[in-house]
C-alpha positions, 0 to 999 in steps of 0.5 A: 412554912408557908408554902406558896399555891398556883394564882397566890399573888406577890405585890399584884403578881400571879405566881406561876408554877411548873406545870400550872396553866400558863405557867413560867417555870416557877417564877415571876415574870421579869425576876431571876432567883438568885440563892444569896448562899452561893453568893454568900459563900462566893464573895466570902472567899473572894474576901478571904484573898483581898487585901481588905477583908472583904468584898461587896456586890449589888445583886438589886438596884443601884443608881435608879433605884431607889431601893438598893440590896448588897451582899457584903463579906468581911473576915473577921476582924474587919469592918466598914468603918463609921459612915452615915446612914444612906437612908432607910437601912437593914441588915440581914445576917446570912452568915456568921457574926457581925457588930453593928454600932453608932455611937455609945452602942451595939447591938450582934447579929448572928446568922437570921439576924435582921438588925435595923440600921440607925438614921445616925453615923454607925459601923459594922464590925465582923466577929467572925467572917461573915456575908450579911444582905445589905438593904437600902432605900435611898432619901429622896 
């Protein structure tokens, strides 16, 4: 496993650590960490009681950003009906087992798998209770 060290850089920003000179308690300036695992548990609980069997929360971005990351929780047997691709996108499976389909092709994803979403109409189905992180870069 690669460990970050004091004075390492992420996208040009120095990483500071507690106890390091000028440290910011282990955070990048202006960035608050998000526990995707905890958020996934919360959303799966919400999805279990939702009439549609799903719940979602945008964890980064939105209309004012080109990049958007949305955490989706789907109960087994539910999904997202076929829809257009909003832009370049990936799907990181955090928990469970999902099936991404487009036309006659389909791809299975399980915990830890990263799926590239095709630039075509596609659908997502939960084979079992699942949580995924959808990352989209909107088209200009």
